[in-house]
DOPA-496666 format. One record per residue (C-alpha): residue number from 1; residue in one letter; x, y, z. Coordinates in steps of 0.25 Angstrom, whole numbers, plus 5000, padded with zeros to 4 digits. Each point is the difference from the previous one (the first is absolute). Layout:
<nodes>
+-----+------+------+------+------+
: pos : code :    x :    y :    z :
+-----+------+------+------+------+
: NUM :    a :    X :    Y :    Z :
...
+-----+------+------+------+------+
</nodes>
This chain:
<nodes>
+-----+------+------+------+------+
: pos : code :    x :    y :    z :
+-----+------+------+------+------+
:   1 :    x : 4999 : 5000 : 5000 :
:   2 :    x : 5006 : 5015 : 4998 :
:   3 :    x : 5007 : 5006 : 5010 :
:   4 :    x : 4991 : 5009 : 5009 :
:   5 :    x : 4986 : 4990 : 4999 :
:   6 :    x : 5001 : 4994 : 5012 :
:   7 :    x : 4987 : 4992 : 5002 :
:   8 :    x : 5001 : 4994 : 5012 :
:   9 :    x : 4998 : 4983 : 5003 :
:  10 :    x : 4990 : 4997 : 5010 :
:  11 :    x : 5004 : 4998 : 5014 :
:  12 :    x : 4997 : 4987 : 5007 :
:  13 :    x : 4987 : 5000 : 5006 :
:  14 :    x : 5002 : 4990 : 5010 :
:  15 :    x : 5009 : 4990 : 5004 :
:  16 :    x : 5000 : 4987 : 5008 :
:  17 :    x : 5003 : 4999 : 5013 :
:  18 :    x : 5008 : 4987 : 4999 :
:  19 :    x : 5007 : 5007 : 4988 :
:  20 :    x : 5002 : 5013 : 5012 :
:  21 :    x : 5007 : 4990 : 5011 :
:  22 :    x : 5009 : 4993 : 4989 :
:  23 :    x : 5005 : 5013 : 4997 :
:  24 :    x : 5003 : 5006 : 5013 :
:  25 :    x : 5007 : 4986 : 5004 :
:  26 :    x : 5009 : 5000 : 4987 :
:  27 :    x : 5001 : 5013 : 4995 :
:  28 :    x : 5000 : 5011 : 5012 :
:  29 :    x : 5006 : 4988 : 5009 :
:  30 :    x : 4988 : 5002 : 5012 :
:  31 :    x : 4999 : 4989 : 5009 :
:  32 :    x : 4986 : 4997 : 5001 :
:  33 :    x : 4994 : 4987 : 5005 :
:  34 :    x : 4986 : 4996 : 5000 :
:  35 :    x : 4989 : 5000 : 5010 :
:  36 :    x : 4989 : 4997 : 4992 :
:  37 :    x : 5004 : 4997 : 4987 :
:  38 :    x : 4991 : 5005 : 4988 :
:  39 :    x : 4989 : 4990 : 4994 :
:  40 :    x : 5003 : 4992 : 4989 :
:  41 :    x : 4984 : 5002 : 4995 :
:  42 :    x : 4998 : 5007 : 4987 :
:  43 :    x : 4996 : 5013 : 5009 :
:  44 :    x : 5015 : 5004 : 5002 :
:  45 :    x : 5002 : 5013 : 5006 :
:  46 :    x : 5005 : 5012 : 4993 :
:  47 :    x : 5008 : 5014 : 5001 :
:  48 :    x : 4995 : 5010 : 4993 :
:  49 :    x : 5006 : 5013 : 5006 :
:  50 :    x : 5014 : 5003 : 5003 :
:  51 :    x : 4997 : 5006 : 5013 :
:  52 :    x : 4999 : 4994 : 5013 :
:  53 :    x : 4991 : 5001 : 5014 :
:  54 :    x : 5002 : 4998 : 5014 :
:  55 :    x : 4986 : 4996 : 5006 :
:  56 :    x : 5001 : 5007 : 5014 :
:  57 :    x : 4987 : 5009 : 4999 :
:  58 :    x : 4993 : 4986 : 4992 :
:  59 :    x : 5003 : 4993 : 5013 :
:  60 :    x : 4995 : 5010 : 5010 :
:  61 :    x : 4987 : 5000 : 4992 :
:  62 :    x : 5001 : 5011 : 4990 :
:  63 :    x : 4997 : 4993 : 4986 :
:  64 :    x : 4993 : 5012 : 4992 :
:  65 :    x : 5014 : 5002 : 4993 :
:  66 :    x : 5006 : 4988 : 5000 :
:  67 :    x : 5007 : 4998 : 4988 :
:  68 :    x : 5000 : 4984 : 5002 :
:  69 :    x : 5005 : 4997 : 4984 :
:  70 :    x : 5014 : 5005 : 5006 :
:  71 :    x : 5010 : 4991 : 5005 :
:  72 :    x : 4998 : 5001 : 5015 :
:  73 :    x : 5012 : 5000 : 5009 :
:  74 :    x : 5000 : 4999 : 5014 :
:  75 :    x : 5012 : 5002 : 5008 :
:  76 :    x : 5003 : 5003 : 5015 :
:  77 :    x : 4989 : 5010 : 5002 :
:  78 :    x : 4989 : 4994 : 4996 :
:  79 :    x : 5005 : 4987 : 5007 :
:  80 :    x : 5002 : 5006 : 5012 :
:  81 :    x : 4986 : 5006 : 4999 :
:  82 :    x : 4994 : 4986 : 4999 :
:  83 :    x : 5007 : 4993 : 5011 :
:  84 :    x : 4994 : 5011 : 5009 :
:  85 :    x : 4987 : 4995 : 4997 :
:  86 :    x : 4993 : 4988 : 5005 :
:  87 :    x : 4998 : 4987 : 4992 :
:  88 :    x : 4985 : 5005 : 4995 :
:  89 :    x : 5005 : 5014 : 5000 :
:  90 :    x : 5011 : 4995 : 4990 :
:  91 :    x : 4991 : 4991 : 4992 :
:  92 :    x : 4991 : 5011 : 4998 :
:  93 :    x : 5010 : 5010 : 4996 :
:  94 :    x : 5007 : 4988 : 4991 :
:  95 :    x : 4986 : 4999 : 4992 :
:  96 :    x : 5000 : 5015 : 4996 :
:  97 :    x : 5010 : 4996 : 4992 :
:  98 :    x : 4998 : 4984 : 4995 :
:  99 :    x : 4985 : 5007 : 4996 :
: 100 :    x : 5006 : 5005 : 4987 :
: 101 :    x : 5008 : 4994 : 4988 :
: 102 :    x : 5014 : 5004 : 5004 :
: 103 :    x : 5010 : 4996 : 4989 :
: 104 :    x : 5011 : 4996 : 5012 :
: 105 :    x : 5004 : 5004 : 5014 :
: 106 :    x : 5014 : 5001 : 5005 :
: 107 :    x : 5006 : 4999 : 5013 :
: 108 :    x : 5013 : 5008 : 5003 :
: 109 :    x : 5010 : 5002 : 5011 :
: 110 :    x : 4999 : 4985 : 5001 :
: 111 :    x : 4987 : 5000 : 5006 :
: 112 :    x : 4988 : 4990 : 5002 :
: 113 :    x : 4985 : 4998 : 5001 :
: 114 :    x : 4993 : 4990 : 5009 :
: 115 :    x : 4997 : 4987 : 4993 :
: 116 :    x : 4984 : 5007 : 5002 :
: 117 :    x : 5004 : 5011 : 4991 :
: 118 :    x : 5009 : 4992 : 4990 :
: 119 :    x : 4986 : 4990 : 4999 :
: 120 :    x : 4992 : 5012 : 4995 :
: 121 :    x : 5008 : 5005 : 4991 :
: 122 :    x : 5001 : 4986 : 4994 :
: 123 :    x : 4985 : 4998 : 5002 :
: 124 :    x : 4999 : 5013 : 4990 :
: 125 :    x : 5010 : 4996 : 4991 :
: 126 :    x : 5010 : 5011 : 5003 :
: 127 :    x : 5016 : 4995 : 5001 :
: 128 :    x : 5008 : 5005 : 5010 :
: 129 :    x : 5015 : 5002 : 5001 :
: 130 :    x : 5009 : 5005 : 5008 :
: 131 :    x : 5014 : 5006 : 4998 :
: 132 :    x : 5012 : 5003 : 5010 :
: 133 :    x : 5001 : 5014 : 4993 :
: 134 :    x : 4997 : 5012 : 5007 :
: 135 :    x : 4985 : 5005 : 4996 :
: 136 :    x : 5006 : 5012 : 4992 :
: 137 :    x : 5011 : 4993 : 4993 :
: 138 :    x : 4991 : 4991 : 4996 :
: 139 :    x : 4991 : 5009 : 4997 :
: 140 :    x : 5010 : 5006 : 4990 :
: 141 :    x : 5005 : 4990 : 4994 :
: 142 :    x : 4985 : 4994 : 4996 :
: 143 :    x : 4996 : 5013 : 4996 :
: 144 :    x : 5011 : 5002 : 4990 :
: 145 :    x : 4998 : 4986 : 4993 :
: 146 :    x : 4986 : 5003 : 4998 :
: 147 :    x : 5002 : 5013 : 4996 :
: 148 :    x : 5009 : 4994 : 4989 :
: 149 :    x : 4990 : 4990 : 4997 :
: 150 :    x : 4988 : 5010 : 4997 :
: 151 :    x : 5009 : 5010 : 4993 :
: 152 :    x : 4997 : 5007 : 4987 :
: 153 :    x : 5008 : 4995 : 4989 :
: 154 :    x : 5004 : 5004 : 4987 :
: 155 :    x : 5008 : 4996 : 4987 :
: 156 :    x : 5008 : 5008 : 4992 :
: 157 :    x : 5010 : 4998 : 4988 :
: 158 :    x : 5014 : 5002 : 5003 :
: 159 :    x : 5014 : 4996 : 5006 :
: 160 :    x : 5002 : 5003 : 5014 :
: 161 :    x : 5014 : 5001 : 5007 :
: 162 :    x : 5006 : 5002 : 5013 :
: 163 :    x : 5011 : 5012 : 4997 :
: 164 :    x : 5008 : 5003 : 5011 :
: 165 :    x : 4987 : 4996 : 5010 :
: 166 :    x : 4991 : 5008 : 4994 :
: 167 :    x : 4988 : 4993 : 4992 :
: 168 :    x : 5000 : 5006 : 4984 :
: 169 :    x : 4990 : 4997 : 4992 :
: 170 :    x : 5004 : 5000 : 4985 :
: 171 :    x : 4989 : 5002 : 4991 :
: 172 :    x : 4996 : 5005 : 4986 :
: 173 :    x : 4994 : 4995 : 4986 :
: 174 :    x : 5001 : 4985 : 4997 :
: 175 :    x : 5015 : 4996 : 4993 :
: 176 :    x : 5007 : 5014 : 5003 :
: 177 :    x : 5011 : 4993 : 5008 :
: 178 :    x : 4994 : 4998 : 5016 :
: 179 :    x : 5006 : 4986 : 5002 :
: 180 :    x : 5014 : 5005 : 4994 :
: 181 :    x : 5000 : 5010 : 5009 :
: 182 :    x : 4997 : 4991 : 5012 :
: 183 :    x : 5009 : 4990 : 4996 :
: 184 :    x : 5012 : 5010 : 4998 :
: 185 :    x : 4996 : 5004 : 5013 :
: 186 :    x : 5002 : 4987 : 5007 :
: 187 :    x : 5013 : 4997 : 4994 :
: 188 :    x : 5004 : 5011 : 5007 :
: 189 :    x : 4997 : 4995 : 5012 :
: 190 :    x : 4985 : 5005 : 5003 :
: 191 :    x : 4989 : 4991 : 5003 :
: 192 :    x : 4988 : 4994 : 4991 :
: 193 :    x : 4986 : 5000 : 5005 :
: 194 :    x : 4992 : 4997 : 4989 :
: 195 :    x : 5000 : 5001 : 4985 :
: 196 :    x : 4988 : 5003 : 4991 :
: 197 :    x : 4989 : 4999 : 5009 :
: 198 :    x : 5002 : 5007 : 5015 :
: 199 :    x : 4988 : 4996 : 5010 :
: 200 :    x : 4999 : 5013 : 5008 :
: 201 :    x : 4993 : 4998 : 5015 :
: 202 :    x : 4997 : 5012 : 5009 :
: 203 :    x : 5002 : 4997 : 5013 :
: 204 :    x : 5003 : 5008 : 5010 :
: 205 :    x : 4997 : 5013 : 4992 :
: 206 :    x : 5014 : 4996 : 4993 :
: 207 :    x : 5000 : 4992 : 4986 :
: 208 :    x : 5008 : 4987 : 5000 :
: 209 :    x : 5003 : 4992 : 4988 :
: 210 :    x : 5002 : 4986 : 4996 :
: 211 :    x : 5000 : 4992 : 4989 :
: 212 :    x : 4990 : 4989 : 4995 :
: 213 :    x : 5003 : 4985 : 5005 :
: 214 :    x : 5001 : 4998 : 4984 :
: 215 :    x : 5010 : 5009 : 4997 :
: 216 :    x : 5010 : 5003 : 5014 :
: 217 :    x : 5014 : 5002 : 4996 :
: 218 :    x : 4997 : 4996 : 4984 :
: 219 :    x : 5003 : 5013 : 4991 :
: 220 :    x : 4996 : 5000 : 4985 :
: 221 :    x : 5010 : 5007 : 4990 :
: 222 :    x : 4994 : 5002 : 4986 :
: 223 :    x : 5009 : 4995 : 4991 :
: 224 :    x : 5008 : 4988 : 5010 :
: 225 :    x : 4987 : 4994 : 5008 :
: 226 :    x : 4997 : 4997 : 5014 :
: 227 :    x : 5012 : 5001 : 5010 :
: 228 :    x : 5001 : 4995 : 5015 :
: 229 :    x : 5007 : 5011 : 5007 :
: 230 :    x : 5001 : 4992 : 5014 :
: 231 :    x : 5006 : 4988 : 4991 :
: 232 :    x : 5009 : 5011 : 4992 :
: 233 :    x : 5006 : 5011 : 5011 :
: 234 :    x : 4996 : 4992 : 5013 :
: 235 :    x : 4990 : 5004 : 5012 :
: 236 :    x : 5006 : 5012 : 5003 :
: 237 :    x : 4995 : 5006 : 4987 :
: 238 :    x : 4985 : 4997 : 5005 :
: 239 :    x : 4989 : 5005 : 5009 :
: 240 :    x : 4987 : 4994 : 5002 :
: 241 :    x : 4994 : 5013 : 5006 :
: 242 :    x : 5003 : 5015 : 4999 :
: 243 :    x : 4994 : 5013 : 5003 :
: 244 :    x : 4998 : 5008 : 4989 :
: 245 :    x : 5005 : 5014 : 5001 :
: 246 :    x : 5002 : 5006 : 4985 :
: 247 :    x : 4993 : 4997 : 4987 :
: 248 :    x : 5011 : 5004 : 4989 :
: 249 :    x : 4991 : 5000 : 4987 :
: 250 :    x : 5010 : 4998 : 4986 :
: 251 :    x : 4992 : 5008 : 4990 :
: 252 :    x : 5006 : 5004 : 4984 :
: 253 :    x : 5007 : 5014 : 4998 :
: 254 :    x : 4988 : 5009 : 4994 :
: 255 :    x : 5005 : 5013 : 5000 :
: 256 :    x : 4986 : 5007 : 5002 :
: 257 :    x : 4999 : 4995 : 5015 :
: 258 :    x : 5006 : 5007 : 5011 :
: 259 :    x : 5009 : 4993 : 5008 :
: 260 :    x : 5003 : 5003 : 5014 :
: 261 :    x : 5015 : 5006 : 5002 :
: 262 :    x : 5002 : 5004 : 5012 :
: 263 :    x : 4992 : 4989 : 5010 :
: 264 :    x : 4993 : 5013 : 5007 :
: 265 :    x : 4986 : 4995 : 4994 :
: 266 :    x : 4999 : 4986 : 5005 :
: 267 :    x : 4989 : 4991 : 4992 :
: 268 :    x : 4993 : 4989 : 5007 :
: 269 :    x : 4991 : 4990 : 4995 :
: 270 :    x : 4988 : 4993 : 5009 :
: 271 :    x : 5001 : 4985 : 5003 :
: 272 :    x : 4988 : 4995 : 5008 :
: 273 :    x : 4999 : 5014 : 5006 :
: 274 :    x : 5015 : 5002 : 5003 :
: 275 :    x : 5008 : 5010 : 4994 :
: 276 :    x : 5012 : 4994 : 4995 :
: 277 :    x : 5012 : 5010 : 4994 :
: 278 :    x : 5001 : 4999 : 4985 :
: 279 :    x : 5011 : 5003 : 4991 :
: 280 :    x : 4998 : 5000 : 4985 :
: 281 :    x : 5013 : 4998 : 4993 :
: 282 :    x : 5000 : 5000 : 4984 :
: 283 :    x : 5011 : 4992 : 4995 :
: 284 :    x : 5008 : 5005 : 4989 :
: 285 :    x : 5012 : 4993 : 4993 :
: 286 :    x : 5013 : 4998 : 5010 :
: 287 :    x : 4992 : 5003 : 5012 :
: 288 :    x : 5003 : 4990 : 5010 :
: 289 :    x : 4988 : 4998 : 5007 :
: 290 :    x : 5007 : 4989 : 5011 :
: 291 :    x : 5008 : 5011 : 5006 :
: 292 :    x : 4988 : 5010 : 5000 :
: 293 :    x : 4993 : 4989 : 5008 :
: 294 :    x : 5010 : 5000 : 5009 :
: 295 :    x : 5002 : 5015 : 5003 :
: 296 :    x : 4984 : 5001 : 5001 :
: 297 :    x : 5002 : 4989 : 5011 :
: 298 :    x : 5012 : 5010 : 5007 :
: 299 :    x : 4992 : 5012 : 4998 :
: 300 :    x : 4989 : 4994 : 5007 :
: 301 :    x : 5007 : 4997 : 5011 :
: 302 :    x : 5006 : 5013 : 5001 :
: 303 :    x : 4987 : 5005 : 5000 :
: 304 :    x : 4995 : 4989 : 5013 :
: 305 :    x : 5013 : 5007 : 5007 :
: 306 :    x : 4996 : 5013 : 4997 :
: 307 :    x : 5007 : 5006 : 4990 :
: 308 :    x : 4994 : 5004 : 4987 :
: 309 :    x : 5010 : 5005 : 4989 :
: 310 :    x : 4990 : 5007 : 4990 :
: 311 :    x : 4998 : 5008 : 5013 :
: 312 :    x : 5013 : 5003 : 5003 :
: 313 :    x : 5002 : 5005 : 4987 :
: 314 :    x : 4989 : 5008 : 5001 :
: 315 :    x : 5006 : 5006 : 5012 :
: 316 :    x : 5013 : 5004 : 4993 :
: 317 :    x : 4991 : 5007 : 4987 :
: 318 :    x : 4993 : 5007 : 5010 :
: 319 :    x : 5012 : 5004 : 5007 :
: 320 :    x : 5006 : 5005 : 4987 :
: 321 :    x : 4990 : 5009 : 4996 :
: 322 :    x : 5000 : 5005 : 5015 :
: 323 :    x : 5014 : 5005 : 4997 :
: 324 :    x : 4995 : 5007 : 4989 :
: 325 :    x : 5012 : 4998 : 4990 :
: 326 :    x : 5000 : 5009 : 4987 :
: 327 :    x : 4994 : 4995 : 4988 :
: 328 :    x : 5008 : 4991 : 4992 :
: 329 :    x : 5013 : 4998 : 5010 :
: 330 :    x : 5008 : 4988 : 4999 :
: 331 :    x : 4994 : 4991 : 5010 :
: 332 :    x : 5011 : 4997 : 5011 :
: 333 :    x : 5006 : 4987 : 4998 :
: 334 :    x : 4999 : 4989 : 5013 :
: 335 :    x : 5015 : 5001 : 5005 :
: 336 :    x : 5008 : 5014 : 5002 :
: 337 :    x : 5013 : 4994 : 4998 :
: 338 :    x : 5007 : 4989 : 4994 :
: 339 :    x : 5010 : 4993 : 5010 :
: 340 :    x : 5012 : 4997 : 4989 :
: 341 :    x : 4993 : 4988 : 4995 :
: 342 :    x : 4998 : 5003 : 4986 :
: 343 :    x : 5002 : 4989 : 4990 :
+-----+------+------+------+------+
</nodes>
């Protein structure tokens, strides 16, 4: 698709609780132990939101605004509240939860529930799992995983590379040389994220990029064919994910178009609602795009650390004008005295 058309890929509407448990254990390294395992029946529970909820008010009896469709987390506060109640009061309080179709309930900080409460959860079909993690830590890890699962995504045509730690998406019309520039950057020691098809995921208000399962670490060079970057250059030449920070759009030289020459006017492109710096680079014979891409990355780093070359040069121009030099006066050279090193 042409760069600039960013149709979002439909995000997941729901994930199975069994998938959530498996991923939290294997990918996020969260220790979980089942108190009430998920039912194997067809009526499996699903998670539909990235947000989590602590059901303190619901246990106390206020269920009017109870967001029961979210994952429920019981920590020290809720557990100690229940322990201060009699057995009948505990059952009545816990019934405020089990009357709803809760997807899953987690007990944090090595907390447990009495067997009669776990039996109530089992009868209601609510899976219950425990973890040794503190509540805030567990909620952070789980929410981060769920935000990734339910994140907005889109797909663009281009080559994504990591240049000096800066994620640059090389875009442009088909056949303009995006893959060749990316290959040259890899040969110079930089890292390929994806070629041809780049998946962008909006997570925590940043855009993360990756290849597809099909094209990861493969590249197509017209006239040569498909090459395997990891096999050819080693594992240090690839990355599976990288944050998008700059879009470098290659275009053919057109004298009728105004091209930015100072860097003071900064263009951006909006992808999934996030503005990304956009550099339009016209291609002419002899222009070394690879070196320019490295300079773009280093210039981005300089700006990030507080130095802007365009603004510094503008300040010099303003100072020169303020000095009220005579019209036509010879520009002052950068050095006042040559120290005898004339060759």
